[in-house]
Backbone bond lengths (Angstrom), bond angles and torsions (degrees), N, CA, C in turn:
res aa  C-N    CA-C-N  psi(-1)  N-CA   C-N-CA  omega(-1)  CA-C   N-CA-C  phi
1 M - - - 1.449 - - 1.522 105.38 -
2 L 1.338 112.50 135.18 1.464 119.05 177.29 1.504 109.98 -70.33
3 V 1.387 115.40 141.25 1.454 120.48 180.00 1.526 110.25 -58.02
4 G 1.298 119.83 130.89 1.414 124.41 176.27 1.591 111.79 86.46
5 M 1.334 117.05 -1.67 1.464 118.97 -179.91 1.571 107.84 -84.50
6 K 1.330 112.94 132.20 1.479 115.90 -179.97 1.534 104.69 -155.91
7 V 1.318 116.36 160.55 1.447 119.07 174.14 1.529 111.60 -73.47
8 S 1.274 122.67 156.95 1.475 122.81 -176.60 1.505 114.51 -100.67
9 K 1.325 118.38 -30.65 1.492 120.11 179.15 1.477 112.70 -170.07
10 L 1.303 116.90 154.31 1.465 123.90 173.92 1.483 110.12 -74.18
11 L 1.295 116.03 127.39 1.464 120.76 -178.74 1.516 111.65 -98.69
12 H 1.389 119.87 -53.72 1.422 120.45 178.42 1.471 112.14 -159.09
13 T 1.322 116.66 162.73 1.471 125.15 175.15 1.516 106.21 -119.43
14 R 1.247 117.92 139.29 1.448 124.62 -173.04 1.516 111.12 -110.76
15 Y 1.315 114.93 132.95 1.484 122.59 173.24 1.492 108.60 -126.84
16 R 1.328 116.72 125.51 1.509 120.83 178.89 1.490 107.19 -92.24
17 V 1.357 117.60 137.35 1.425 125.78 -179.14 1.493 113.26 -131.56
18 D 1.253 120.09 160.97 1.457 125.79 174.96 1.567 111.90 -84.48
19 D 1.360 113.41 -40.24 1.484 119.45 -174.10 1.510 107.42 -116.52
20 L 1.313 115.03 91.22 1.464 124.17 -177.57 1.526 111.91 -57.57
21 A 1.326 118.25 -52.03 1.459 124.65 -176.70 1.547 110.09 -58.43
22 R 1.344 117.70 -48.41 1.488 120.66 -178.00 1.464 110.67 -64.29
23 T 1.348 120.15 -40.23 1.440 122.72 -176.64 1.558 110.74 -71.58
24 V 1.298 115.38 -42.22 1.492 118.91 177.98 1.549 109.70 -61.79
25 K 1.342 115.22 -43.10 1.452 121.63 179.86 1.557 109.93 -57.54
26 F 1.340 115.67 -44.94 1.489 122.48 179.85 1.557 108.34 -58.60
27 Y 1.380 117.52 -52.31 1.405 120.38 -173.52 1.565 112.12 -64.92
28 R 1.382 113.99 -32.14 1.464 116.24 -177.14 1.497 108.98 -86.44
29 E 1.328 124.48 -41.56 1.423 124.73 -176.34 1.481 115.51 -83.63
30 V 1.313 117.87 -37.21 1.438 122.37 -176.28 1.548 112.33 -83.22
31 L 1.370 110.19 -48.41 1.466 117.82 -176.25 1.527 114.96 -95.57
32 G 1.325 118.14 -18.13 1.505 122.99 172.86 1.576 109.00 82.69
33 L 1.347 116.87 24.02 1.442 118.80 176.38 1.509 110.08 -73.99
34 E 1.333 114.46 152.14 1.510 122.01 176.60 1.499 113.53 -97.51
35 E 1.309 117.59 130.31 1.467 119.43 172.36 1.468 110.34 -74.37
36 V 1.364 115.81 123.63 1.482 120.42 -173.85 1.546 108.94 -96.23
37 R 1.345 118.41 -39.51 1.401 120.03 177.37 1.570 108.60 -166.92
38 R 1.344 117.47 165.72 1.441 119.96 174.80 1.586 104.71 -150.58
39 H 1.315 109.84 144.92 1.485 116.20 177.69 1.534 111.72 -162.00
40 K 1.334 116.67 173.19 1.449 122.83 173.08 1.464 109.46 -98.57
41 S 1.357 120.19 132.05 1.481 124.37 177.94 1.496 108.64 -76.84
42 P 1.334 116.27 159.70 1.494 117.64 179.41 1.547 114.19 -58.33
43 R 1.396 118.80 -24.61 1.380 117.24 175.32 1.505 116.35 -89.92
44 G 1.354 117.05 1.82 1.483 122.41 173.61 1.452 114.90 103.95
45 S 1.324 121.89 4.06 1.478 123.01 172.70 1.519 111.17 -68.47
46 E 1.367 116.12 134.37 1.404 121.73 168.66 1.548 110.54 -83.24
47 L 1.276 120.10 120.26 1.459 120.99 -174.15 1.558 110.78 -122.00
48 V 1.373 113.27 135.68 1.457 118.59 173.52 1.528 103.45 -129.02
49 F 1.395 111.43 131.79 1.474 119.46 -178.29 1.584 106.27 -107.65
50 L 1.302 115.39 130.24 1.452 124.32 -177.61 1.560 110.22 -123.44
51 K 1.306 114.65 158.41 1.535 116.30 177.15 1.530 108.86 -149.63
52 A 1.261 117.07 150.11 1.479 125.58 174.20 1.566 105.48 -79.76
53 P 1.316 117.27 150.06 1.461 119.27 -177.25 1.462 118.21 -53.93
54 A 1.345 118.16 -38.16 1.449 118.60 -173.23 1.600 109.47 -107.08
55 S 1.299 120.32 21.19 1.468 127.12 179.80 1.488 111.25 -117.59
56 E 1.341 112.55 149.34 1.479 119.59 168.77 1.470 114.95 -91.41
57 E 1.391 114.38 -33.70 1.456 118.99 -176.12 1.540 110.45 -67.77
58 L 1.358 115.95 147.50 1.404 120.11 -178.40 1.496 112.50 -108.89
59 I 1.315 117.39 162.40 1.482 124.14 172.98 1.492 103.95 -113.77
60 E 1.292 115.28 124.95 1.506 120.31 174.05 1.522 111.44 -100.27
61 I 1.306 113.19 116.06 1.478 118.65 174.80 1.506 107.36 -95.21
62 C 1.308 118.11 126.57 1.465 119.84 -171.19 1.578 108.37 -126.45
63 S 1.361 112.39 136.26 1.471 116.03 172.97 1.518 104.42 -117.41
64 F 1.349 116.40 121.57 1.506 120.76 178.90 1.541 106.33 -141.17
65 P 1.341 118.90 80.81 1.419 121.35 -174.01 1.549 115.51 -59.02
66 A 1.360 118.44 -19.69 1.452 122.21 175.35 1.459 114.81 -63.50
67 S 1.420 116.39 -19.09 1.492 119.27 177.89 1.549 110.47 -86.86
68 G 1.322 119.72 2.31 1.465 120.48 178.16 1.529 109.08 87.23
69 P 1.303 113.69 175.39 1.523 118.45 -175.75 1.485 112.10 -66.56
70 V 1.338 118.89 145.26 1.414 126.31 178.47 1.527 107.61 -72.63
71 Q 1.391 116.71 133.80 1.427 121.26 173.67 1.479 106.01 -131.96
72 V 1.327 115.35 107.45 1.424 118.09 -176.74 1.565 107.47 -96.43
73 Q 1.289 111.72 123.71 1.508 119.19 179.01 1.517 111.45 -70.54
74 P 1.321 120.99 139.16 1.424 123.62 175.71 1.515 111.20 -58.60
75 D 1.363 115.91 133.82 1.398 123.93 172.73 1.553 113.76 61.79
76 L 1.306 118.83 29.27 1.433 124.99 -179.62 1.538 110.73 -87.55
77 T 1.337 117.25 -46.79 1.402 121.08 -173.91 1.528 109.03 -154.06
78 H 1.349 116.13 155.92 1.410 118.41 170.48 1.573 110.15 -156.33
79 L 1.241 117.02 165.66 1.470 123.96 173.59 1.531 107.47 -105.42
80 A 1.321 118.07 141.19 1.487 123.94 177.78 1.447 111.05 -116.77
81 F 1.314 118.51 128.75 1.468 122.84 177.79 1.537 109.06 -124.32
82 E 1.321 117.31 148.99 1.436 121.67 175.84 1.504 109.61 -90.70
83 V 1.344 113.68 135.07 1.470 120.32 175.45 1.563 104.93 -122.95
84 E 1.328 112.60 153.39 1.504 118.07 179.25 1.486 109.78 -68.99
85 D 1.323 119.92 -41.65 1.453 123.11 -168.90 1.503 111.00 -148.25
86 L 1.260 118.56 109.80 1.525 122.05 -176.87 1.571 111.33 -63.14
87 A 1.279 118.24 -34.48 1.444 120.27 176.90 1.557 112.01 -65.92
88 R 1.268 116.28 -46.65 1.501 122.10 177.90 1.544 108.09 -63.01
89 F 1.349 118.11 -40.59 1.412 118.10 179.79 1.521 112.32 -67.61
90 E 1.309 115.94 -29.96 1.427 120.64 178.58 1.574 109.17 -68.68
91 E 1.313 118.59 -36.26 1.482 124.33 172.97 1.499 111.04 -59.54
92 H 1.347 114.39 -40.92 1.473 121.56 -178.14 1.582 105.56 -66.55
93 L 1.312 116.83 -42.73 1.478 120.07 -179.25 1.522 108.93 -62.21
94 H 1.334 115.02 -45.37 1.507 118.72 -175.50 1.565 108.52 -62.05
95 A 1.347 117.01 -40.68 1.445 119.61 176.74 1.498 115.58 -58.79
96 L 1.359 117.93 -24.14 1.438 126.85 179.27 1.559 110.35 -94.87
97 G 1.317 116.54 -0.20 1.448 120.42 -177.01 1.477 116.10 77.86
98 L 1.431 115.20 24.67 1.482 119.36 -177.38 1.518 105.31 -122.54
99 K 1.390 110.53 171.52 1.495 117.82 178.72 1.516 107.70 -149.49
100 Y 1.311 114.71 163.84 1.441 121.30 173.62 1.586 108.05 -63.93
101 S 1.283 116.47 143.08 1.486 118.85 172.82 1.515 111.85 -89.58
102 D 1.344 115.30 -17.40 1.488 120.78 177.80 1.525 108.13 -155.63
103 G 1.312 119.54 128.38 1.394 121.95 175.79 1.540 111.53 98.34
104 P 1.308 113.52 -166.61 1.413 130.79 4.92 1.557 117.44 -75.25
105 H 1.258 117.61 145.25 1.432 127.45 179.12 1.537 107.71 -107.28
106 L 1.346 120.01 112.63 1.432 122.56 -177.88 1.508 112.27 -112.70
107 K 1.327 117.33 144.81 1.454 122.52 174.50 1.588 109.81 -97.38
108 E 1.263 115.08 173.21 1.442 120.06 -179.70 1.559 112.93 -62.83
109 D 1.310 115.40 -30.58 1.475 117.87 178.96 1.516 113.49 -82.47
110 G 1.283 116.29 3.66 1.518 121.24 176.35 1.532 111.66 91.45
111 S 1.258 120.04 -7.43 1.438 121.53 176.38 1.532 110.44 -74.89
112 G 1.299 118.46 155.65 1.436 119.82 -179.50 1.491 112.70 -179.59
113 F 1.372 114.43 -179.18 1.430 121.51 -178.58 1.522 109.33 -149.78
114 A 1.331 112.27 160.40 1.493 122.57 173.45 1.486 110.57 -152.15
115 F 1.249 120.86 163.50 1.469 127.57 -178.83 1.519 109.62 -121.82
116 I 1.324 115.24 143.64 1.435 123.40 166.13 1.535 108.42 -130.22
117 D 1.329 116.05 153.81 1.481 120.22 -179.60 1.493 109.84 -93.42
118 A 1.234 119.38 122.89 1.479 128.35 172.92 1.582 105.87 -78.70
119 P 1.338 113.77 160.17 1.490 114.39 174.15 1.584 110.76 -59.04
120 E 1.259 109.93 151.08 1.467 122.26 174.51 1.531 111.83 78.22
121 G 1.340 119.97 3.14 1.449 122.02 170.00 1.515 112.82 103.18
122 Y 1.329 119.68 0.93 1.446 120.36 174.90 1.520 108.22 -76.45
123 E 1.425 113.19 146.11 1.383 118.38 173.19 1.476 116.89 -98.52
124 I 1.304 117.34 149.41 1.447 122.13 175.55 1.496 108.22 -121.63
125 E 1.379 117.74 126.87 1.437 120.82 174.17 1.489 108.16 -100.66
126 L 1.387 115.43 135.44 1.436 122.76 176.41 1.523 106.21 -112.59
127 M 1.361 114.74 131.13 1.463 116.65 -174.07 1.598 109.49 -128.10
128 Q 1.316 111.80 137.51 1.478 120.71 -175.67 1.513 106.54 -111.47
129 R 1.291 117.10 130.46 1.512 119.99 176.74 1.522 110.48 -72.64
130 G 1.324 119.06 158.14 1.487 122.87 176.45 1.539 111.68 -72.81
131 R 1.337 112.44 174.38 1.504 119.29 -177.15 1.588 109.07 -59.57
132 A 1.270 118.64 -32.05 1.467 120.96 -178.77 1.517 111.96 -76.95
133 G 1.371 116.05 -3.79 1.478 120.10 -176.01 1.427 114.82 76.83
134 E 1.357 118.32 13.00 1.482 121.10 177.15 1.535 111.38 -119.60
135 G 1.315 116.42 161.40 1.389 120.73 173.54 1.545 115.52 62.93
136 Y 1.351 118.63 171.86 1.381 124.03 177.99 1.507 110.00 -132.00
């Protein structure tokens, strides 16, 4: 590596799925992510790029059946998103017929976290800041 060479910023994280439509619907309707673009890659992958309202980084959802079925190992990876209020988000989930898979776990300062299961076995962590606006 050349001295002083380094990456400048994170652009996206990729998750491969079997059911592209179902997964994109989950991220849009349950989490409120915005679809930024979609296209087919030169090798034939169907790609959809999503982002959270206050983030620049993208999430790339990829369907590439030639790679075989997706097999997500337990506790291998997850995405974490900030929410304003875990209790209110839980009400939102209930209205959609969903529930937390773990939590919420709250600390004395009001910070905390909970998990929900996304389609295909990926985990999503939801984090709430404490009353002082710091930490999770």
